[in-house]
N, C-alpha and C positions, 0 to 999 in steps of 0.2 A: 076053275080052280087052279091056282098056281101053287107050285112043289117045290122046295128047294132042291136043285139037282144033286146035291151030295146024299142029303138025310131023308129027302122026301117029305119032310116037315109042310104041313099046310101054311101058306101065308095068305092069310086073310085081311089082315089092316096095318096099321103103321107098327103097333106094338110087335110083330111078329117080325120086323127088322132091326137091325142095330146100325145107325148113321155113325161112323167113326172118323173123325177129323183127323186128317192124316199130316196135314202142314199148312198153316196159316202165314199170310204176307200181307203187310202193308208198303205198298210200293206204287211207283207212277206220279206222275205231276200232283193228279186230285187225290193222291193217298187213299186210292181204292184198294178194299181190301177181297181177299181172293182165297177162298176156302176149297181144298181138293178132301175129298170124301170117299170112303167103301162103304157101301150097302153091305151088310153081312146077315145071315141068318141068325137068328136070335138063338135058335136051338142048339147049331154045329158049329157055327161061328163061320162057316164055307161065304166067300165073298160071293155076291151076286152081282153087283154092278159098282159103276165107279162115277163120278162125275167133278164138276167145278161149279163152285156157287159165289159168284160175286155182289158185291155190295159198295155203294158209295161211302165215301169217308167225309 
């Protein structure tokens, strides 16, 4: 079982985590979108992880 490091709430499925879009950009020769996000505990809002997602445009 996975728990939030701050509040110890159980993280069982995707509804227990909130993905917050921090910044979106359209840049580059092919206008590829990059999204920077933070995964946060849905109970207390503590940041659990970060990432970058990209897509073609």
